[in-house]
C-alpha positions in Angstrom: 10.2 52.2 7.5 7.1 54.2 7.8 3.6 52.8 7.6 1.6 54.7 5.0 -1.9 55.9 5.2 -3.2 53.4 2.8 -6.7 54.5 2.5 -5.7 57.9 1.2 -4.2 56.2 -1.9 -6.8 53.4 -2.5 -8.5 55.2 -5.4 -5.2 55.7 -7.1 -4.2 52.1 -6.6 -7.6 50.8 -8.0 -7.1 53.0 -11.1 -3.6 51.7 -11.5 -4.7 48.1 -11.1 -7.2 48.6 -13.9 -4.3 48.3 -16.4 -4.3 44.6 -15.8 -6.9 44.0 -18.6 -6.7 40.6 -20.2 -8.5 38.3 -22.7 -10.9 35.8 -21.3 -10.6 32.9 -23.7 -10.5 29.6 -21.8 -10.7 31.2 -18.4 -13.0 30.3 -15.5 -14.2 32.5 -12.6 -12.2 32.6 -9.4 -13.6 30.7 -6.4 -11.1 32.4 -4.1 -12.1 34.9 -1.4 -10.5 37.9 -3.1 -13.2 39.8 -5.0 -12.0 43.4 -4.8 -8.8 45.2 -4.2 -8.0 44.5 -0.6 -5.4 46.4 1.2 -2.7 44.2 2.9 -2.6 46.5 5.9 -0.1 44.3 7.8 2.7 44.7 5.1 5.0 47.6 6.0 6.2 49.5 2.9 7.7 53.0 2.5 5.6 56.1 2.4 3.8 56.4 -0.9 3.5 52.7 -1.6 0.3 50.6 -1.2 0.2 46.8 -1.0 -2.9 44.9 -2.1 -3.8 41.3 -2.3 -4.6 40.1 -5.8 -5.0 36.4 -5.3 -5.2 33.8 -2.6 -5.3 30.0 -2.2 -2.4 29.2 -4.5 -0.3 27.1 -2.1 3.2 26.6 -3.3 3.2 29.8 -5.4 6.9 30.2 -6.4 8.2 32.3 -9.3 6.0 34.4 -11.5 6.0 36.4 -14.7 3.6 39.0 -16.1 2.7 39.2 -19.8 2.6 42.5 -21.7 -1.2 42.3 -21.4 -1.1 42.0 -17.6 -1.8 38.3 -17.2 0.1 36.9 -14.3 1.6 33.4 -14.7 2.3 31.7 -11.4 4.4 28.5 -11.1 3.5 26.2 -8.2 5.7 23.8 -6.3 2.7 21.6 -5.5 -0.2 20.8 -7.8 -3.5 22.6 -7.4 -6.4 20.6 -9.0 -3.7 18.7 -10.9 -2.1 21.8 -12.4 1.3 23.4 -11.8 0.9 26.7 -13.6 -1.9 29.2 -13.2 -2.7 32.1 -15.5 -4.6 34.9 -13.6 -6.5 37.6 -15.5 -8.4 40.7 -14.6 -11.3 40.7 -17.1 -13.3 43.6 -15.6 -10.6 46.1 -14.8 -11.2 46.3 -11.0 -7.6 45.6 -10.1 -8.1 41.9 -9.0 -7.7 38.9 -11.2 -11.2 37.4 -11.5 -10.5 34.6 -13.9 -7.9 31.8 -13.9 -6.9 28.8 -15.9 -4.5 26.1 -14.8 -2.3 24.0 -17.0 0.9 21.9 -16.9 0.7 18.7 -14.8 4.1 19.2 -13.2 5.2 21.1 -10.1 8.3 23.3 -10.0 9.6 26.8 -9.5 11.0 28.4 -12.7 9.0 30.5 -15.2 10.0 33.1 -17.8 8.6 34.9 -20.9 11.0 35.5 -23.8 10.8 35.9 -27.5 7.2 34.7 -27.9 7.4 31.7 -25.5 6.5 31.0 -21.9 9.2 28.9 -20.3 8.5 26.8 -17.2 10.4 24.2 -15.3 9.7 21.1 -13.2 12.3 19.9 -10.7 14.0 18.0 -13.5 12.8 19.4 -16.8 12.2 22.6 -18.8 9.3 23.2 -21.1 8.2 26.0 -23.4 4.7 27.1 -24.6 4.2 29.2 -27.8 2.5 32.5 -27.2 0.5 34.6 -29.6 1.0 38.4 -30.1 -1.0 39.1 -27.0 1.3 36.7 -25.0 -1.5 34.2 -24.5 -0.6 30.5 -24.5 -1.7 29.0 -27.8 -1.8 25.3 -26.8 -1.3 24.7 -23.1 -1.7 20.9 -23.5 1.3 20.4 -25.8 4.4 22.1 -24.5 7.7 21.4 -26.1 10.2 19.7 -23.9 13.6 21.4 -24.0 15.5 19.7 -21.2 15.0 16.5 -19.2 17.0 14.4 -16.8 18.4 17.2 -14.5 19.4 15.9 -11.1 16.5 15.8 -8.6 17.2 14.4 -5.2 14.0 15.8 -3.6 15.8 18.5 -1.6 17.2 21.8 -2.8 16.0 20.8 -6.2 14.3 23.9 -7.5 15.2 24.5 -11.1 14.9 28.3 -11.3 15.5 29.7 -14.8 16.6 32.9 -16.5 17.1 33.7 -20.2 19.6 36.0 -21.8 19.3 37.9 -25.2 21.4 35.3 -27.1 19.1 32.4 -27.0 20.3 30.7 -23.8 18.6 29.3 -20.7 20.4 29.3 -17.4 19.2 26.9 -14.7 20.1 26.3 -11.1 21.0 22.7 -10.3 21.5 22.7 -6.5 23.1 20.3 -4.2 21.1 18.5 -1.4 24.5 17.7 0.2 25.7 20.4 2.6 29.5 20.0 2.3 30.7 17.0 0.2 32.0 15.0 3.1 33.5 11.5 2.9 30.9 9.1 4.3 31.2 8.6 8.0 33.8 11.3 8.5 34.1 15.1 8.8 36.6 15.3 6.0 35.7 16.8 2.7 36.3 15.1 -0.6 38.9 16.8 -2.8 38.0 17.4 -5.5 34.4 17.3 -4.7 32.7 14.9 -7.2 29.3 16.4 -6.7 30.3 19.5 -8.7 30.2 17.4 -11.9 26.4 17.3 -11.8 25.1 19.7 -9.1 26.2 22.9 -7.2 26.2 25.3 -10.2 24.4 27.0 -13.1 24.0 25.0 -16.3 23.3 26.6 -19.7 21.1 25.2 -22.4 19.8 26.3 -25.8 16.4 28.0 -25.6 15.3 26.7 -29.0 16.6 23.1 -29.0 14.3 20.3 -28.1 15.1 17.1 -26.2 18.3 18.2 -24.5 19.5 16.4 -21.4 21.7 17.6 -18.6 24.7 16.1 -20.3 24.0 18.3 -23.3 24.1 21.4 -21.2 27.2 23.5 -20.4 28.3 24.0 -16.8 28.3 27.8 -16.9 29.3 28.4 -13.3 30.2 26.2 -10.3 30.7 26.4 -6.6 27.1 27.4 -5.8 25.3 25.1 -3.4 21.8 26.3 -4.3 20.6 29.5 -6.1 16.8 29.7 -6.1 16.8 33.4 -7.1 18.4 34.5 -10.3 17.8 37.2 -13.0 19.5 38.3 -16.1 20.7 42.0 -15.8 20.4 43.6 -19.2 22.3 46.7 -18.1 25.4 44.5 -17.4 24.5 41.7 -19.8 25.3 39.2 -17.1 23.6 36.7 -14.8 23.1 37.6 -11.1 22.2 34.8 -8.6 21.4 34.6 -4.9 23.3 31.8 -3.1 21.9 29.9 -0.2 24.6 29.3 2.3 25.3 25.9 3.8 24.5 24.9 7.4 25.5 22.4 10.1 28.6 24.1 11.4 28.0 23.4 15.1 26.3 20.1 14.5 29.5 18.6 13.1 32.2 21.0 14.4 31.4 22.1 17.9 35.1 22.7 18.6 35.1 25.5 16.1 31.5 26.9 16.1 29.0 27.6 18.8 25.3 27.3 18.2 25.2 31.1 18.1 27.8 31.2 15.4 25.9 28.6 13.4 22.8 30.7 13.6 24.5 33.7 12.0 26.9 32.0 9.5 27.6 31.5 6.7 26.4 34.5 4.8 23.7 34.4 2.1 25.3 36.0 -1.0 24.7 37.6 -4.3 27.1 36.9 -7.2 27.5 38.3 -10.7 28.3 35.4 -12.9 30.2 35.1 -16.2 31.2 31.9 -18.0 33.6 29.8 -15.9 32.9 31.5 -12.6 33.5 29.5 -9.4 32.0 30.8 -6.1 34.0 28.3 -4.0 31.4 25.9 -2.5 32.0 23.5 -0.8 35.6 24.5 -0.1 35.0 28.0 1.2 32.1 30.1 2.5 31.7 33.9 2.9 31.6 35.5 6.4 29.9 38.9 6.3 31.3 39.8 9.7 34.9 39.3 8.7 34.1 40.3 5.1 36.3 37.4 3.9 36.1 34.0 2.3 36.7 31.4 5.0 38.0 27.9 4.6 35.3 25.3 5.3 35.9 23.0 8.3 35.7 20.0 6.1 38.8 21.3 4.3 40.9 22.3 7.3 39.1 25.5 8.3 38.5 26.6 11.9 36.2 29.6 11.3 39.2 32.0 10.9 41.5 30.6 8.2 40.9 32.3 4.9 40.8 30.4 1.6 39.5 30.4 -2.0 41.9 32.9 -3.4 40.6 32.1 -6.9 37.0 31.9 -5.9 34.5 34.7 -6.8 33.8 37.4 -4.4 30.1 38.2 -3.7 28.8 41.6 -4.8 26.5 41.7 -1.8 26.1 39.6 1.4 23.2 39.1 3.8 22.7 37.5 7.2 22.7 33.7 7.4 19.7 31.5 6.7 17.3 34.1 5.4 16.6 32.1 2.2 16.9 34.6 -0.7 14.5 33.0 -3.2 13.5 35.8 -5.5 15.6 38.3 -7.5 14.3 41.0 -9.8 16.1 43.9 -11.4 13.6 46.8 -11.6 13.2 48.4 -15.0 9.8 50.1 -14.5 8.8 53.7 -14.3 6.1 53.6 -11.6 8.5 53.6 -8.6 10.6 56.7 -7.7 13.9 57.0 -9.6 16.0 55.6 -6.8 14.6 52.1 -7.6 15.5 52.2 -11.3 17.8 49.3 -12.3 18.2 48.3 -8.6 17.6 44.8 -7.3 14.7 43.5 -5.3 15.3 40.4 -3.2 12.6 38.2 -1.6 13.7 36.5 1.6 11.8 33.3 2.2 12.7 33.3 5.9 14.0 30.7 8.4 10.9 28.8 9.6 12.5 26.9 12.5 13.3 27.7 16.1 15.2 30.8 15.0 12.6 32.7 13.0 13.9 35.5 10.9 13.5 37.0 7.5 10.1 37.1 5.7 10.7 40.4 3.9 11.5 42.0 0.5 14.7 44.0 0.4 16.0 46.5 -2.1 19.7 47.0 -3.2 20.5 50.2 -5.1 22.7 49.7 -8.2 25.0 52.2 -10.0 27.1 51.3 -13.0 26.0 47.7 -12.7 27.2 47.3 -9.1 25.5 47.6 -5.7 25.7 51.2 -4.7 25.0 50.8 -1.0 23.7 48.3 1.6 20.4 46.6 1.2 17.3 48.1 2.8 14.1 46.5 3.9 11.5 47.5 1.4 8.4 45.4 2.4 8.2 43.8 5.8 6.0 41.8 8.2 5.0 39.1 5.8 5.3 36.7 8.7 2.5 38.5 10.5 3.9 37.7 13.9 6.5 39.1 16.2 9.6 37.1 15.1 11.4 37.9 18.4 8.7 36.3 20.5 6.5 34.3 18.1 3.0 33.9 19.3 1.6 32.0 16.4 2.4 30.5 13.0 4.0 32.4 10.2 1.4 33.7 7.8 3.4 34.3 4.5 6.8 33.4 3.1 8.0 35.6 0.2 9.3 33.7 -2.7 8.9 35.1 -6.2 9.0 38.5 -7.7 7.5 39.9 -10.9 7.2 43.3 -12.5 3.9 44.3 -14.1 3.7 46.2 -17.4 2.8 49.4 -15.4 5.8 49.0 -13.1 4.1 47.5 -10.1 5.8 44.8 -8.1 4.2 41.4 -7.4 5.3 39.2 -4.5 4.3 35.5 -4.2 3.9 33.6 -0.9 4.5 29.9 -1.2 3.2 29.1 2.2 -0.5 30.0 2.0 -0.5 31.0 -1.7 -1.2 34.7 -1.5 -0.1 37.0 -4.3 0.6 40.6 -3.3 0.9 43.7 -5.5 3.0 46.7 -4.4 2.2 50.0 -6.3 3.4 53.5 -5.9 0.6 56.0 -5.5 1.6 59.6 -6.1 -0.1 62.3 -4.1 
């Protein structure tokens, strides 16, 4: 990827950012350091693109959505001044949100705008807020509770959401358990009882209040944890990004070396329809062998195939990258090659084996990936991942598309919001 001459495009970017005009009712001035469009020079993007910083100091910034008026709604996984959602608005047209308001006293990940409502999730509930014709929240203090009582074990508990065009909400209910083993053994339970309440996608009604998890429908199963999901309106189907399991070498050193555990299993993308089963915990996907492999808890040795009836992924990525954000691009700002393709935000592996911390792009044709993924925006880590000399700076998490077709990327480590725009010569 080439590094662009950003200064040559700054004036065009500022002009483009000026489209983020918003109303100021109930907003207060920013106290953050960002006061003008600031080029994020460290972020490497293709020639013709410019990355700017539009907000800082929103630790735990997870998924985002942009209103038709350009207001950016950010869901936080940790409360800031007691609030879990922030609305950011650019009131003077200089390309940087200069006013904000916080609401919602719950932390979480999921957020979505659909049919006059802002939907947001905690780690166990889903709420909605009525919007006016400008897509401003009418009463932020009195959301309607749609769902409560979803499983929350404190780990792998993000309730990411997406909505279709038939009045349904889809929500990830992940499993904190890696492999459904019998206590004190390396043997897997068959059938795995966890799948009754976790490890899948549940579907709820978008207009029905006071539902519980028991009222929901288990739309798809066999998915340990899917933080990134989006409804593809070209295919009229749900796509999700699956986090692979771990602990191969820890429990099965006879079959897996530490090096193999570092590269397996694959992170995967699935297209889901009702009744889909991706195979977890019984099988996992190996992108080297390009096969579904039987999990060691169920008699596997790293070579035996399995899951003949399990869903095949439509795309696969290296292990432990943490795909947390998925967005199908429908804008017109970017070149035509990006239209209807998928952007994926990789959170990164922030342990001894640092890798990831980038946004990838997958071209789509006729509703299917039309080629391998390519790195679109890189170096969010801000360090040399091969020989780290300091702490990671940013961890990409959420993605959102602006009304002008620009792309927003959230960082849930230090709370920076980036905007990527295409500046034509």
